[in-house]
N, C-alpha and C positions, 0 to 999 in steps of 0.2 A: 721547158712550162714546167710549173710549180703546180704537183697538185692541189687542187682548194676545195676538197672534199675528204678533208683528212677527219679523223673523229677518236674517239677512245679507243677503238680496237684495231687502227691502221698499225698497231706496235705488235700487235698479235699476230702468230700465225695460223695460217689455215686449221692445221690440229688443232691448238690451241684455242681457235671459234667457236671451232666445231663440240668440243669440251664446254666450252661455256654454251654455247645454244644447249645441250644435254640440262645443263642445270638450271639456265631458265626457263626450262620445258617441265622440269620436275616443280617449279615453282607453283603454277595452278594447282597442282595434286596436293602441297603443301599447305597453299593456302586455306583451302576449309579445313583440314587437321589444326592448322593454327586458329581457326575461328574459333573452332570447336573447341578447343584445347581452351582459347580467353574468356570462351563464354563458360566454361565448367569452370574455372577458378576464380571468373566475378562473380559465380552462384555461389560458390567457397567460400569468398571473401562476404557475400552478402547478407551468407548463413550464420559465420563466425558473429560479423557486427551486431544482427538479431539477438544469440546467445549471449554476448556480452551486454546486451542491453538489457536481458532478465535479472540482472542483479539488481541494478538500479529500480528496475520497475518494483518488485520485489519489495524494496526498501519503501517505496513512495505506498503501497499497497500497507506498509506493516503501519506505515505513521498515518495513513486515513484509519484504521482501527484502532490504535490507538488514542487519534483527536475526534472519533465517535463516541469512545468509552470518559473521552475528560469531558466532552459536551453534556452528555446527559451525567456526568456527578456533579460538574456546573450549575445546571440548574438546579440539579435537587439543591446543594447547597447553598443556593443563594435564597431556594425556595423555603428554606431553613430547617434541613434533615443536618444534625449535627453530626449525624457518622461520615453523612458522602467527602466532606470535610477533607480529611485524612485521606480519604479514597481517589479524591481528585487530585490531592497533592503528590497521590503515589503514578497517578495519570498524567500529569505532567511532565514529570520524572522522568517518565517511560518516552514520553513522547521528545523532551528535550534531549535525551540518549539517542534516538531515532536521528535527529534532525544533525546530529554531533558524527555520526555512523556517516550520514549520506555525504555530509558537508568534504570526509575526506576521499570519499570517490567521487563527485562530484567534479574536482579540475580531470579527470581520465576521461571525462565524456564532453566533446565538443560536440553539443546539440544543438541547433538552433531554436534561440529563444530560451531555451532549459535554465540559463543564469538568471537573466531577466525573472523569469516565474519564480525559480526559487529563494532569489530573495526577495520577490516581493511575498510569496509565503512567510516569509521567517520574519518579517519587520512585522506583518500582522499577526501574526502568531504573539509576536513580544508584544504587543499593543494590546490585543485581547487578554493575553494572561496577567499584565499591568491593571487592566482593565477590572479582572474578577478579584483580581487580589485586594483591590481596591473597596472591592463591592459598588464601584460607582454605578452600575447599569442592573436592571433589573433583568428579572430569571427568563423571562419570555424576550428580551434584546440580547443577552447572551447567547441563547441557543439562535437566534436568526443571524448574530454573528459569528458563530464559531461555523453553521449552515453555511455562509459563504466563505470560510476558509477551509470546510472540507470540496468544495468549488475548485480554487485553488487548489487543491492537490490533486483533483482531478483534470487539470490547465498541466501542469506538472508532469500526470501519465498521460497524458497524448503527445506531448513532445519529444517523452522517451519513447514510445510508440513509435513516432514520426521518423523522429532522428537515428533510430535503429531500423528504421525499413522495415519494424514487423506489421507496421498498418498495411502493408503492401506485398506481405510477402507472397512470392511465386507460386511458394506450393501451396495445393488445395488444403490436404491434409492437416499444416500446419497454420495456415492462414484460420481456416475456422474453429481450429485448437486455440489458437490467440486468441482471436475474437470471444468465444466463449467465457475464457478463463481470465484474461487480463481486462477486458471490456465489458461483457455484459456482466459478468459475476460481482464487480464493484459498483455496480448502478444497481443490483438486487439489492446489495448486502444494504448503501444508504440507503434506499429506499423500505425496506424491512425496518433500520435503523429510524426512521421519522415515523412509519407507520406503530412502532412502540412510541414514544416518544408521545405522539398525539392521541395515542389508543388509553396510555396509561392515565393523560390528563383526564381522561372522557370519564374512566373508568372511578376517579378520584374523585370528580364531580356529585356532590350529595344530589342538584337536580338534575343529571343526566341517568342517576342511579334509579330515578322516582319516576320521568316522563321521557327518561332516553334521549338518546344521542341530540344533540343540533343539527339545524339542516347543512349548515355549514361545514362539521366535523364529519357529517357523513362522506360530505361531497369529496372531501380531503383526502379522508383514508380510500374511499373508494376507488378515488387517483391513485394512490399511493399501491393499492393493490394492484389495480388495473394495471399498471405499469412495471411492477415484478411481475406480476404473470404474464405478460407480453414478452416480456427480457428472458424469462425462464423457459419461454416456448422456442422463441428464437435459440440460446443456446444449445436445447437439447436439438433444434433441426440442425444445428452449426458441430456440434458433436458426433450426430448420425454422418454428416457429408465427411465428416475428419473420418471415421473408423469402414465407411463404402469404400473410401479414398486408399486406406490403410487398414486393414481391417487388424494387425500387431495393437493396435490402439484400444480395442473391447475392451482387452484382458489389464490394460494400463488402469484407464481411464472412465470407461463410461459407466462403469457400477457405480462410481463417485460423483459420477456428473447425473445421475438417476437419483442418486441419496440427496445429494444437493438440489434439485429441482423440487422433490416430492416435500422437502423441509420446508421452501418457499411457499409450495401449493399450499400447506399446511397451516403454515400463518397466513395465509391472505383467509383458508376458510376460517379459522377462527376468528378474526376480525369478521369477517362481513357476518357470521353468525351470531358471536357473543357482541357485538356494538351495532354494525353497521343496519342489521335488519331486526335485534332485538327491541324490544319496545320497555323493555325495565330490563337493567344490565345488575344484572346476578354476577359478573364473573369476578373470581377475586384478583386482584392488580397484581399482587406478589408470582402469583400462577402464571399471568399476564405477559410478568418482566419475565421471568423465567424463561418460559419456552422460547418469545423471542431472542432473547440473550445467547439461547443455545443455537437459536437458527441461524442469529448471526455469526455467531462462532464457528457453527460449522460451515457458512458461505467462504468463511477466509481458509478455514481448514483446507476447502478443496481447493482455494487460491495456492496454496501452496502446493499441495501434490498437483496441480496441474502444472503450474513453473515447474517443477521437476519432471513431469512428462514430456514437456515442450523443448527443456532442454537434452534430456535423451534425444526424442526426436530430432534434435538438432544434430546432435553426435550420429547419429545412425546415416544424416544424409550426408554429413559431409564424408564419412566415411565412406559408404558407396559412392557417393560420387567421385571418391577421389579412386577406387577400385578399376570402376570402371572405366575413369579418362587414363588411369598408367595402361590399363587393358590395353585401350583401342589405340593408346598413343606409340605401343611397341610393335601391336601387329600392323598399325599403319605405316612406320618407321621400316620395318621389315621387308612391307612389298614394295615400298617407295625406293630402298636400297637394291631389291633385287633389279626395279625397272629399269634403274640408274646406269647399273651394270650390263645391262644389255645396250642401252643404248648407248653406252658410251665403245661397247665391240662394235656398234655399226659404223660409228662417227668416226673410229680409227679406220675400217677399211675404206669409205668415202674419202677420208682425207689423204690417204696414201694414191688411190685413182685419180687425184688430181694432185699432189704436192709432188709426184716424179717426174711428168714433164714441164713443172714449173724447176724444176730444178734442173732439166737441161737448158731450158731457155734462159735462165739465170749463168748459168756455167757460160755460153755463148755470147751473153752481155759483158762479161768477166773478160773475155780473150779480147773484145772491140775494145773494151775500155783501157785492156795491155797496148795496143795499137795496133792491131792487124783488123785490118778495112777489108778485108777480101772474105772473112770468115761469112756466113751465113746459117740459120738455124733451121730451113727445108724441115718445116714437121710437115709429116703426110696426114693428119687425123682431121675429122671433120668435126668436131667439138672447138667449143670456144677457145682450148687453148690452141686448136691451130689455125684459129683465126688468128689469134693474138700473135703465132710463129709468122704467117704471112705477111700481117701488118708489118711488124718489127722489119722482115726484109726489106720491104718497099722504103721502111725509113728512113733507112741507112742508105738505100741507094740514093735517094733524095737529099740527103746528108751531105754525100759528097759531091752531087752538082754544086749545091749551095755556096760551098765552102769555097769554090773556084772565082764565083762569081762575087765576094766577100772580100778577095784579096784586090782584085784589081782595082775598086773601089773604097779599098782604106786608104791608097798610097794618094788619090785624088783629096781625100780627106785630109790627111795630113798634113799638105800645103796649104790648105784654107785653113787649117788652125795654127800653121804658125804664123800668118798674114795676119789673122786674128788676134794672136797674145801679144805679137808687136803693135799694135793698136792700143792695145787696154792696157800696155807698159807707160804709154805716151800717159794715158789720161790718168795714172796710176801717179805720176808727177804732177798730179794736178794744171793738166794743158788739156784745157777745153776747146780748145782749137781743130784738134786734131779730130780725121775722119777717118772709119774703117773702108777697105773695099767689098764691096756687094760682091761676090761669086753668085754662080747659078748653082750651086754646091746646097748640102744641109745647111753648109754657114753662114747660108746667104739670108735668111731671117735674123739669126743672129745677129752681124754685123748691122745690118739695118736700123734692128733692135738699141744697137749701140748708138749708132749714131743719134739716134733720137732721142735717146737718154742723155746723150752730151747736150745737144739742142735745149734741153727741158730742165736738164740742173742747173744751164748759165742763167736761165730765165729764173729760176727760182732764187739762183744765190746773187740777184740784182734787185729782188724784190727783197731778199733777207737781210740785204745793206740797207736799202733805204726805210725800213720794220726796224730793224735794231738802232736806227739813229732817232725815229720817231719813239721806241720803247724806250729809251735814256732822256728823251725829255721828258716823257710824263712821267718817266720814274721821281726825275728828281722835282716837279711838280707834286707828284704823290709822298716825299720825304718832308718836306715841306706844310704838307696839310698834316699830316698825321704828327709833325713837332704839334702844332698848334691844337690837334685834338686830345693828345697825350695834358698836354697841360692843362685845357677845359674840363678832362676825365678825373686830372689830380686833386682839383678844388672841388669838384664833385663828392670824390671819392671822401675828401675831411667831411664835408657840410654832413652827409648819409651818417658816418662815423659819430658825430655829434649828436644827431638827432633818434640815433639806437641808443644813446645811452640817455638821454632826456626822457625816451618813451619805459625803459630799466627802470627809472626810479619811481616815474609814474604807476607805472605795473606795482613797484614795489611796495607802493604806498596803498593803492586800490589793497592790495592781497591782506596788509596791517586792518584797511578798516572791515574786510571779510570777517576776519578774524575776531578782531572786536565783536562785529555785528552778530557773530555768532555765538561768542560766551555771553550776550545778552542774549541771544534768544536761548539759551539753554536755563539760564539763571530766573526769565521767566518763568519758563515752562517749570523749574521746581517751584517757586512760588505758587504755580498753580495747581502744582500737585497738591503742597502744605495745604493750600487753604481749602483744596477738595476734602487733606484729610481732617483738616480743622472741622470745617463744613458737616461732616459724618459725623466726629464726635459731637456734636452740637446736636445733629439729629439722633443720635443713641441717645445724652443727656434727658433730652425731651422726649422720646420714649419711653424712658426710665422715671421718670418723673410723673408720665400719666399713666404709670402700671403702678406707681408711689397710690397715686390717690385713687384710682379705684379699687386698690386694698384696701386704704383709709376706711372711703366710702362703704366698703364691703363689712368691712369690721365695725361701723357705726351702726350697722342696719342690725347685728349682730346683736352688737350691746343695746339697742333700744329690744331687740324681742327679749333678751333676757330679765330687761327691765319688767317687760309685759310679764313674763313669763313669774321675777319677783312678787309682783301686783298679786296675783294668780296664787301663791304660796299665804302671802297675806289673807289673803280674802279663806283659804282653806282654815289656815290658824285662828283666825276669828271663828269660825265655825267649832272647831275644836275646844276654843277656849269657851262657847257657848255652850257647847255637850257637856264640859268641865263643869260649870255653873251649875247647870241641872243635875249633874250627878252627884256634886258639891249639895244639894237642897236634896233630892231626893235621899242618900244618905244620913242629913239631920230629920230629915221624917222620919227614917226607918230607925232611927238611934231614940228618938223619943215613943215610936209605936213599942220599940223592944223595951226600953224603959217601964213602961206604963205594964207593958209585961208580965214583968217584974222577973223569977225563977226561968220561967219557960223560956222568956224570948232572950236570955244571955249571950246563946250562942249564935243568934243572928244581928246581938248588937256588937259584937265582934266583927262578922262579918262588913257590920254598917258602917262601921271604923275603918277597916279599910279600904272600902269604898271611898271614904270622905277622903283618909290619907293620897290616894292613887289620883282623884279629881281635883287635891289640891297639888298634888306633884306635875301633874298634866294642865292647869292654868301657870305654874310656874315654868314649865316647859314652854309654852306659847308664848308667854310673855318673852322670854327671852330668843323664839324663832320670830315673834313680833321687831323686837328688835334689830335683831340682825337683819331682816329682810329689809328694815326700814334703812340701814347703814351703806345696805348692795344699792338701793334705789339713789340717796343719796349720791354714791361715786360712779354709778351708770349715769347720771343726769353732767356728774361734774368729767367725767369720759369723754360722754360727745360731745357739750361745748369743748374740751381741750382737739378733739377729734376734727371740729367744726373748722377751730384757728387752724388747724393743723394744715387741712383740706385748702382755707384761703391761699394759706403760705406758697400751697406746691401750686396752686393757680396761678400767684403772681410770680415763683420760679419759673412756671412752665411757658409764660409770658416773655420774661425775660430772657429765655433761653429761645425762642422762635424768634425774638427783637433781634437777639446775635447771627441765630439762622441765617437770618433774611439780612441780615448787614454783610457775612463772610457773605452769601450766593452773590451780593452785590460788589464785594471785594475782589472775586472770582473772576465776575463780570469783566469788570474794566481792567483785570491782571489779564485776563484773554484778551482783550482788546488791543492792551499792552504787547503781549506776545504776537499778534497778527502784526502789526507794527512794526516789531523788532523783525520780524518772519521777513518783513515783505521790504526792510529795510539791508537784510543780510543776504535775500535773493537780487535784489539791486547791485549790490556792492560785487557780491559773487559773479554777476553777469557781465559788472563792471569791472572785475578783475582779470575775468576770463578773455574779454575783447581786449583788456590791454597785454594781455600774454599772446594775442595774435598778433596785435600792432606793433609788438618785439620783434615777433618771430618774423611777420612781412620786413621788417627793418631791417633783420636781420639777412632775409633773403635780397632784399635790396643792397646792401651792405656786400653779401658777398658777392653778389651781381654787378656792381660797381668796380669790385676789386679786378673780379677776373676779366671787367672790360677794359680795365686801365694793362693788365698784363697782355691780356690780347693786344693792346695800342701797344705796349711798350714791341711784343714780338713781329707786329707789324712793322715797326719801323724797322726793326734791326733785319726782316722779308727786303723791307723797301732798299734799304742800302744796299744790300746781299744783289736785288735787282738790278742797280744801276752798274755795279760793277759787273752784274753779267752779260749787259747789252752792250759796256764797252768790252768783253772779252768778245762776244759773236761778231761784232764789228771789226775787231782783229782777228780773229778767226775766218773770217768770210774774207778777208785782205789777202790770203796767201793764193786764193785761185786765178790763173790765170782768163779771164773769161773775152769774150769775141767785145770789138766796137761795140757794133750795132748787133741789135738783134730783133727781129721784126715780129 
């Protein structure tokens, strides 16, 4: 009997099995060690991953600082500050340099979502930089878009922290330190930067200087200061927790944290006292900006030192973990090795106590295998091996008894087998009328079954002969029918090929029509564009003529006012002329009195003569001025008449241009209708061509199907011919058997 409970251990000796048992027993001891070692290695890998993430996090925060500076300078430059533009260009260059630096290291960090977020930030930066360069945005809009860009940087920073697992650091001291330095402090810096911008705008407002800040500005500044204050308190709490868990951090980062928090609180107090709660704003804007700039820079300086402290803390954690891991590993390994040696010695002793009796029993079995049937084990022990020896002796006795019975039965069985073989030999000669003798031994059922097989085989072969004849007849009929179907398939194939050619020609014609319609559509669209340009030109001409008409009218008014002023000058000249006439008369009277006075009035006579000459000169001058004024009035009247004629011509030109514009509009509408009609034709022809292509494809499918049908029918005809031949061979093969004459 074959042993049916074999396994992997059946090939091992008992000593080897016990040794294996010792090894297996040490596995539960080694498993906790392995789990501890794996956990510590995983902790080291996580810490190393976090430490690697500090580099892109620091670069992202540097970009944040530069973008904040660029945001303020862009706002100032677009607001009209000439010095700010040069500084903005420098800030833009720094941002571009930081972006290029981040691009070099970004492929080394396969953080989920980082590539998409970084690409979105770069695209938005390029777009905003172009808008700022072209000055197409207002200052407030630039500030808003640049603030959105800052939020993109915060998104990148969050993805870096999540990808490097710093947002879920397992150690309390580094977790709180990361939250304070890399999460809260950048948010504080952004709140301070926004408060700096809003506060500077309020301080620059003349209205706010006298009446105080508006309610909206107060609310916004209050929100920003409250947010930075809350974040500062949370950061302080986080640092205190980190220091509590690891006191060595106090000398490294605690003092700098207190300074950064104090600066944030001072800026909040400055904004609250000088702007939010002040009735009149007197604080200098430049001092406000200087203090805030210093505060924001101090926040980023704290971030830099904080990142250095975090990196050093990661180094310390990795080193301490490795030291503790190796120490624990070697101590545990030594203990397990000692236990293993002791267990091996005990297993060796137990193995010898079992294997020695088994070796004796094996020796007895070897003697029996050599032909000594009288040998017996005779083991006197009462353990399992003793019971095995006694059972072995009983098995040997029974084996001898059974062997004698088997020898007598073999003779009888051999005679029956010889008779059965003779019957089988006759059946092998295709004589199915032969029957075997049914004995009462073990060969009886075999003989009976052989006789039944001969009967059933004879019946089956008789049916096979009949079926073979029927198959031959049907095969010939199928052969004739296949020939007819093949002829029909050949005709159908030719018709399908002709239809496919005609559909292909029709499809090509529809495609040509679609191309012509598309070309007409493009030409019509181009005509619409040219008409639109001509219409815009006419409208521009009308606007230019209207401007000229308004200018001429204004000139006409000014010339009329000039004429009025010249008339006033004429009145003044007449007045001066009257004064000159009177002065002349007075001079004559004075000359007459001076002459009557004699020698005493000679000096007065000289003065009277000079006055008379002056009066004559004044009269001559007034005559010339009057003549010039009259000429100016005449020229002014002629100019006004000419301008009126020009205005009339301009009005007529305006009417003609407007009529031309209306006709252009009608032409454009007509062309647009034409484009719509051509577009419909193009779409219809395109759809028709697509339908024709589908019909061609279907015709080709039908053609291929008909070819395949024809080929299959050809193959079927060949198989039918073969079937006829096989039926003939089947009838011939069955004919070689000798069958009974009557089979009931």
